[in-house]
C-alpha positions as CSV (number, residue, x, y, z in Angstrom):
1,M,0.0,-0.1,0.0
2,N,1.2,4.0,-0.3
3,D,1.3,6.0,2.3
4,V,-1.8,7.6,1.2
5,T,-3.8,4.1,1.6
6,T,-2.4,3.4,4.7
7,L,-3.0,6.7,6.2
8,L,-6.9,6.0,5.0
9,K,-7.0,2.5,6.5
10,S,-5.3,3.8,9.7
11,H,-8.3,6.1,11.3
12,R,-9.4,6.1,14.6
13,S,-11.7,8.3,16.3
14,I,-9.6,10.4,18.6
15,R,-11.6,11.7,22.1
16,K,-8.5,12.2,24.4
17,F,-6.4,15.0,23.5
18,S,-3.3,16.4,24.7
19,D,-3.5,20.4,25.9
20,Q,-0.8,21.3,22.7
21,P,-3.0,23.9,21.0
22,V,-3.4,23.4,17.4
23,D,-2.2,26.9,15.8
24,Q,-4.1,28.8,13.3
25,E,-1.7,28.3,10.1
26,T,-2.1,24.6,10.3
27,I,-6.0,25.2,10.9
28,N,-5.8,27.1,7.9
29,T,-4.3,24.6,5.4
30,I,-6.5,21.9,6.8
31,V,-9.7,24.1,5.9
32,A,-8.1,25.2,2.5
33,C,-7.5,21.6,2.2
34,G,-11.3,21.2,2.3
35,Q,-12.2,23.7,-0.2
36,A,-10.4,21.8,-2.5
37,A,-12.9,18.8,-2.2
38,A,-15.2,18.2,-4.7
39,S,-18.2,20.3,-4.9
40,S,-21.6,19.7,-6.9
41,S,-21.8,22.4,-9.8
42,N,-19.0,24.1,-8.1
43,G,-21.7,25.4,-5.2
44,Q,-19.3,25.6,-2.4
45,A,-22.0,25.1,0.1
46,T,-19.8,24.7,3.1
47,T,-19.4,27.0,5.8
48,V,-16.8,26.3,8.5
49,I,-17.3,28.3,11.9
50,Q,-14.1,27.6,14.4
51,I,-15.1,28.1,18.2
52,N,-12.4,29.9,19.7
53,D,-14.3,31.2,22.8
54,T,-14.2,29.1,26.0
55,D,-17.6,29.7,27.1
56,S,-18.7,28.7,23.4
57,R,-17.1,25.7,23.4
58,Q,-18.6,24.5,26.4
59,K,-22.0,24.9,25.8
60,L,-21.2,23.7,22.6
61,A,-19.9,20.4,24.4
62,E,-22.9,20.9,26.7
63,L,-25.6,21.0,23.9
64,A,-23.7,17.5,22.5
65,G,-24.2,15.5,25.4
66,N,-21.6,16.7,27.6
67,Q,-19.0,15.3,25.1
68,A,-16.1,16.9,27.2
69,Y,-13.4,16.5,24.0
70,I,-15.3,19.4,22.6
71,A,-13.6,21.5,24.9
72,S,-10.5,19.8,25.5
73,A,-9.4,19.4,21.8
74,G,-6.8,21.4,20.2
75,A,-9.4,23.0,17.8
76,F,-13.0,22.8,17.3
77,L,-15.0,23.8,13.9
78,V,-18.3,23.4,13.2
79,F,-19.1,22.6,9.5
80,C,-22.3,24.4,8.3
81,A,-24.3,23.6,4.9
82,D,-24.5,27.3,3.6
83,L,-27.4,28.2,0.9
84,N,-27.1,32.0,2.3
85,R,-24.0,32.4,0.3
86,S,-25.8,31.6,-3.0
87,A,-28.9,33.4,-2.6
88,I,-26.6,36.3,-2.0
89,A,-25.2,35.4,-5.1
90,C,-28.7,35.0,-7.1
91,E,-29.4,38.3,-5.4
92,Q,-26.2,40.1,-6.9
93,Q,-27.5,38.9,-10.6
94,G,-30.8,40.3,-10.0
95,G,-32.8,36.5,-9.0
96,E,-33.6,34.8,-5.8
97,L,-33.0,31.3,-4.1
98,S,-35.9,29.0,-5.0
99,P,-36.2,28.4,-1.5
100,G,-36.6,24.8,0.0
101,M,-35.5,22.4,-2.7
102,T,-35.1,18.9,-1.7
103,E,-32.0,18.7,-4.1
104,Q,-30.2,21.9,-3.0
105,F,-30.3,20.6,0.6
106,I,-28.9,17.0,-0.7
107,I,-25.9,19.0,-2.6
108,A,-25.1,21.2,0.4
109,T,-25.2,18.5,2.7
110,V,-23.2,16.3,0.9
111,D,-20.8,18.8,-0.2
112,V,-20.2,19.5,3.6
113,A,-19.5,16.1,4.0
114,L,-16.8,16.1,1.2
115,F,-15.4,19.4,2.4
116,A,-15.0,17.9,6.0
117,Q,-13.6,14.4,5.1
118,N,-10.7,16.2,3.2
119,C,-10.2,18.5,6.5
120,V,-10.0,15.1,8.7
121,I,-7.3,13.6,6.0
122,A,-5.3,17.0,6.0
123,A,-5.4,16.8,10.1
124,E,-4.3,13.0,10.3
125,S,-1.7,13.6,7.7
126,R,0.3,16.2,9.8
127,G,-0.3,13.4,13.2
128,L,-3.4,15.3,14.1
129,G,-6.5,13.1,15.7
130,I,-9.6,13.8,14.9
131,C,-13.7,13.0,15.9
132,Y,-17.0,13.5,14.1
133,I,-19.3,15.1,16.8
134,G,-22.9,14.7,15.0
135,A,-24.2,15.0,18.4
136,L,-24.3,18.9,18.0
137,R,-28.3,17.8,16.0
138,N,-28.9,16.9,19.5
139,N,-30.2,20.8,19.8
140,P,-29.4,22.4,16.4
141,A,-32.1,25.3,17.1
142,E,-29.4,26.3,20.1
143,V,-26.3,25.7,18.1
144,T,-27.9,27.8,15.4
145,T,-28.5,30.8,18.0
146,L,-25.0,30.6,19.6
147,L,-23.7,30.5,16.0
148,E,-25.7,33.3,14.7
149,L,-26.4,31.2,11.8
150,P,-28.7,32.7,9.1
151,Q,-31.8,30.8,7.2
152,N,-30.6,28.8,4.6
153,V,-28.0,27.6,6.9
154,Y,-27.8,24.4,9.1
155,P,-24.9,22.6,11.2
156,V,-24.5,19.3,9.9
157,F,-22.0,18.2,12.5
158,G,-18.7,19.3,14.5
159,L,-15.2,18.3,14.3
160,C,-12.6,18.3,17.2
161,I,-9.1,18.7,16.1
162,G,-6.2,17.9,18.2
163,Y,-2.9,16.1,19.3
164,P,-3.9,12.6,20.4
165,E,-3.4,11.5,23.9
166,Q,-4.6,7.8,23.5
167,D,-3.7,5.3,20.9
168,P,-7.0,3.3,20.1
169,E,-7.6,-0.1,18.2
170,I,-8.5,0.8,14.3
171,K,-12.2,-0.5,14.7
172,P,-13.0,-3.1,12.1
173,R,-15.7,-2.1,9.4
174,L,-18.2,-4.4,7.4
175,P,-16.5,-7.0,5.2
176,L,-16.0,-5.7,2.1
177,D,-18.3,-7.9,-0.1
178,A,-21.1,-6.5,1.9
179,V,-19.7,-2.8,0.9
180,L,-18.8,-3.4,-2.9
181,M,-21.3,-5.2,-5.1
182,Q,-21.0,-6.0,-9.1
183,D,-23.8,-5.0,-11.5
184,K,-26.6,-5.2,-9.3
185,Y,-27.5,-5.5,-5.3
186,N,-27.2,-8.8,-3.7
187,A,-29.4,-8.9,-0.9
188,E,-28.4,-12.6,-0.3
189,S,-24.7,-11.9,0.7
190,I,-26.0,-9.3,3.4
191,T,-27.2,-11.6,6.4
192,P,-24.2,-13.8,6.3
193,A,-22.0,-10.6,6.4
194,I,-24.1,-9.2,9.1
195,T,-23.5,-12.2,11.1
196,A,-19.7,-12.8,10.9
197,Y,-18.9,-9.1,11.3
198,D,-20.8,-8.8,14.7
199,E,-18.6,-11.5,15.6
200,H,-15.9,-9.5,14.6
201,L,-17.1,-6.4,16.2
202,R,-18.3,-7.8,19.8
203,A,-14.9,-9.4,20.2
204,Y,-13.4,-5.9,19.2
205,Y,-15.3,-4.2,22.1
206,L,-15.0,-6.8,24.9
207,S,-11.0,-6.5,23.8
208,R,-10.7,-2.8,23.4
209,T,-12.9,-2.2,26.8
210,G,-11.6,-5.3,28.9
211,G,-14.7,-6.6,28.3
212,K,-17.1,-3.9,29.8
213,K,-18.5,-3.4,26.4
214,D,-20.8,-6.5,24.8
215,S,-22.2,-5.4,21.8
216,C,-22.4,-6.1,18.3
217,W,-23.4,-4.1,15.0
218,S,-26.6,-5.3,14.3
219,E,-27.6,-4.3,18.0
220,E,-26.3,-1.2,17.7
221,M,-28.4,-0.6,14.4
222,L,-31.4,-1.8,16.3
223,T,-30.5,1.4,18.7
224,L,-29.7,3.7,15.3
225,V,-32.2,3.2,12.7
226,G,-34.9,0.8,15.1
227,K,-36.9,3.8,16.3
228,E,-36.8,7.5,16.1
229,R,-34.2,9.5,16.1
230,R,-33.8,13.1,16.3
231,A,-37.5,13.3,15.1
232,H,-37.2,17.3,15.7
233,M,-34.7,17.8,12.8
234,R,-37.6,18.1,10.1
235,E,-39.0,20.7,12.1
236,F,-35.8,22.8,12.4
237,L,-34.6,22.2,9.3
238,H,-38.2,23.8,7.7
239,A,-37.7,26.9,10.1
240,Q,-34.2,27.6,8.8
241,G,-35.6,27.3,5.2
242,F,-35.2,23.8,4.5
243,T,-38.6,23.3,3.4
244,L,-37.5,20.0,1.3
245,R,-40.2,20.2,-1.7
């Protein structure tokens, strides 16, 4: 494997950071790498807000379920899907944004994910660790108020960046043949792949936690998608202008 492949396959989420700050030049470079990501029709629908204020960091940590590493990481960024900038561009051309289109929402959200993953790769290539914080969506209205986000902008997730103070094992993924399919969807491969992966992931959790966590992927999916989750997001998105028509 080449260096890039090795880096990509060695990703871990880091949740314990040293108190060493990440300098602004490094953050600027990381975000510039994010800007280099593919963007649908060059929409560039991502805005990144760097949170420097200590009180704001602490408040965001509380809003995200008291995840302390939001406050302790060397840097914390909030990635927003931003159609407000596009709306301003339309106005400059004498027109206006066609509001609430589902396709625009998808484009903006995908742009954010591509942008952020470039940032992650850039950070990890410099020996930094990262952790995505999707739990900002636990309280998106409060996050929006804190960050003074205008209409047509919403916080997709946060990103902790810092110097790791832990060295966790790499979490195993689903078998490749459950993900990479040829010519058509192979439904018959799913059940045996899940069974095998459940055993593998359970062993990983037991090893990593010294027997304290006894769980598997299918159990996690029952918790994740087997019940309503963040049902408030539809109403929140509608209030922000993402009416999804």
